[in-house]
Every structure is written in C-alpha cells, then in structure tokens.
C-alpha positions, -999 to +999 in steps of 0.1 A: -413-301+057-420-326+084-396-355+084-410-389+076-383-406+097-364-439+096-380-469+078-367-504+081-377-533+058-371-569+068-371-602+050-350-634+054-318-631+033-320-594+025-314-601-011-348-603-028-379-589-011-366-563+014-341-548-011-369-545-037-392-528-012-363-506+002-353-493-032-389-487-043-397-468-012-365-447-017-377-440-052-413-432-044-403-410-013-375-392-032-373-356-020-387-363+014-368-362+047-366-400+051-341-428+056-350-463+042-329-493+051-333-530+050-320-561+067-325-599+069-333-622+098-309-647+082-290-624+059-265-634+032-243-607+047-225-586+021-244-600-009-258-579-037-295-577-046-305-609-065-306-605-103-343-612-104-351-582-081-325-561-099-342-566-133-376-556-119-362-525-101-343-515-133-375-518-152-392-491-131-361-469-129-352-476-092-315-473-081-300-507-074-264-496-068-244-496-035-263-524-018-249-550+006-271-574+026-271-569+063-280-590+093-309-576+114-297-565+149-316-549+178-300-514+172-316-512+137-351-519+152-345-495+180-337-465+158-365-472+132-397-452+134-415-478+114-406-514+106-422-532+076-418-569+072-423-593+042-441-619+063-458-625+096-429-647+107-404-619+100-426-597+122-425-623+150-387-627+146-381-590+148-402-586+179-385-616+195-351-599+188-363-565+202-396-567+220-400-529+222-404-529+184-438-546+187-458-514+185-441-501+153-437-534+133-462-544+107-463-567+076-466-547+044-501-561+038-512-554+074-499-518+072-516-512+038-549-524+052-547-503+083-539-470+066-555-471+031-587-452+041-574-435+073-577-397+077-541-393+089-539-356+085-571-351+105-563-376+131-559-368+168-525-384+166-514-359+139-529-330+160-509-341+191-476-346+172-450-319+174-436-304+142-404-324+145-422-357+153-414-381+124-446-386+104-439-424+104-445-423+141-479-407+135-487-434+109-477-461+134-500-447+161-529-443+137-524-479+123-522-493+158-554-476+168-572-491+138-562-527+144-596-536+159-614-522+128-595-544+103-592-581+111-557-593+104-551-611+071-542-647+071-506-654+065-514-667+030-529-633+021-504-611+041-471-627+033-449-616+003-438-648-014-401-656-015-386-658-050-351-667-039-336-694-062-368-696-083-379-685-117-385-650-131-422-657-127-416-660-089-400-626-089-428-611-109-453-625-083-432-609-055-432-576-074-470-577-080-477-585-043-455-556-032-466-531-058-503-537-049-497-526-013-473-497-020-498-470-030-516-471+004-484-471+024-466-444+003-498-423+004-499-425+042-462-417+046-464-386+024-496-372+039-476-354+065-452-337+040-477-309+033-478-286+063-513-274+053-531-305+039-564-299+022-597-314+034 
C-alpha cells in the first residue's frame, strides 16, 4: 500500500476547526499509512478540543481523546506532505512562517475544488511518482497544476467559519462547511491506496 504521508491542518486556536478536521480525517483515513496532525497560528497551547466540536465529533463516532492544542512552528510545515488550512489568512500566515510550504498549502475549499474531478490515478504526476512517494505529494502536484483551471474562491466562500465562543448553531455551521468538502479531499487522498486502480 502506498503511504498517504503526513497531513497538517491549521486554524487559529487549534481548538475548534482544525481539531475537528484532524479527527475526521483520521477517522475517514483509518487503515491507511497516514499521519494527521493539527496546529494553530495563535494556539491555546495545551487546551482540549472545544466542547462544541467534541459533541459533533462524538456524534459521528470520531475519537476525541488525547488532544492538546499546539502552536504552529516551521518544523511542522517542513515535514508535512500536504497542509490544509481553515481560511485564506491561515494559508498566508503558514507561508509567511515557512515560505517553502507555499506549494503544498491549500485552504480546504480550494483543495476540494482542485481535486474533485481530477484523474489522479491516471495523471502524469502519479505515473512519475515512485512507489514510496507519499500519495499526498501527488495530490499536491496535481492540485497545483489545476489552479489555472479553477478560479480561486472568494474568502467568503472558501473560509471555514470560526465557532469559538459562539452558539451550537455556529459549530453546526462549521461542521457543515467542513463536511461538504471532505468527500472530494478524502477521495483524492485514498485514490493512491489501490496499487491497481480501475479505469
């Protein structure tokens, strides 16, 4: 099985949006050779996942244990094969912190747009990748190559809303925004797990 690689998810405090996405990706990619981590640009270091996100993760059977908020540092960006951010500002902040991360950093909405109808298994990038190349790196290369085909979303359409300190309805909105993008992203990340993909 080809490894998916290291995925890093970023938001602000690393207690609402990025933990939700981290734990959902871990759940949906269970059984794959993948590491999913998260961090915040202004993290509440050591804090647990906010109860609003915990309730929604519990509802879908995702594991919420053993979490502690972490501050984003360059080394995290350096070792990640794919970086997914909650908003365009998080993407800009990550790239400012570690400019070499530019090529592999996308908002969740941008990444979903770029890969949702891509023929990843049949792509030149997949054909050129060695058997040990993390599939996330192939996804990154294909997504980058398709940027000109898909105009970037406006921030209002791309950004995942921040529910921190707000009502349960705000958490449900966050969840809905993330869940609507997840199928395309998870589908792209799992395409490389079959060594003999069909047509």
